[in-house]
Residue, then its C-alpha position, 0 to 999 in steps of 0.5 A: m573593157r572595165n577600163d574604159c567603163l572606168l574611165k566614162y565613170a570619172v569623166i561624169f564624175i569630173i565634169g559633173l564637179l566642173l558643173s556644180g562648181a561652176a553653179n555654185a560660184a554664180q550663185l555666190l556671185d549673187i546677180r538677179p536676173y534683172e540687172a543683166t546688161d541689155e543687149c548690145n546693138a548700134d542700130i537702136a537707141q542705147i547707153r554702151v558703155t566699155i569699162n577699162g582696167v576691170s581684173f578677173g574675179g567679183i562682179l562689176t557693178v554699171g550704174l546709170y543716172d539721170d538724177p544730178n541732185h541725187f547722183l551715186f545714190k540710189q533713188g539717182r539711179k535709173r538703173r544698174i548692171r551687173v555682170p561677172a568680172t572676167d575680162e580687162q575690157h567689159i562692154v554693158c549696154f542700157n536700153l534707152d526710154e527716152h533720151g537727155t542726159y545721163a552720168v555713168a559709175a562703174f566699179h569693181d567690186i572684186d570680194a562681190n559683197r554688192k558693195l563699194k569697200r570706201h577708204w576711212n576719207m570716204l574715197p573708194g576703196e575699190p577699182f571705179g570710175l565715171s562717164n567721161n573720166p573726171q578727177q578723182y577728190m575728196g568728197l562725192p563727184k559731182f553729176s555735171d563732172s559725168e554728164f553726157a548728152t544721148d541723141g538718135l542712136g544713144a551714146d558710147i562711152t568709156i570708164d577707165l577704172l581708176q584704183p584706190 
C-alpha cells in the first residue's frame, strides 16, 4: 500500500516536471498570440503555404508581403506567422481580406532569437525560402521573382527552404 502511494506521488511529480518543461519551452520560443496561423480551410479565401525542409527545434517564421517596394522589410509585410518548428513539413494559412498580388518569405529561426542570421555577404545564415522558390543570388531577392496572384479561394503555394 505504501509503495502504491509512493508510486502515485512519483508519477504526479514527473508529470508536473514534464508540464512545466513544456510551458517553459513555449515561453522560451517567444511566440505571441497574434503571430498564430489562421485555421486552414480550403473553402475560404486563404493563402495556404506548405514549407518543406524544416528541422526540429526553434521557430518557423513566415511573412506575407504585398508591397513590391518594401519586400522583405517590416513596412512591406502584411502579416507574420510564427510556429514551433517540429516537423519536416509545415502548413500555415493566412486568411485573405482582399485578393491581390503577394509574396511569401519563410525562414527557420533555429536559435529562436526571432531574427534571421546572415552571413558576411548578407545571404541567410539559417534555412530560408521564398514563394516560387527562386534561385538565390547576392543581394536582396526581388518581389517579382516571388509574387503570385490570388483569386477565388486564394492560393496554395509551396516553399522549399534552402540550407545556408
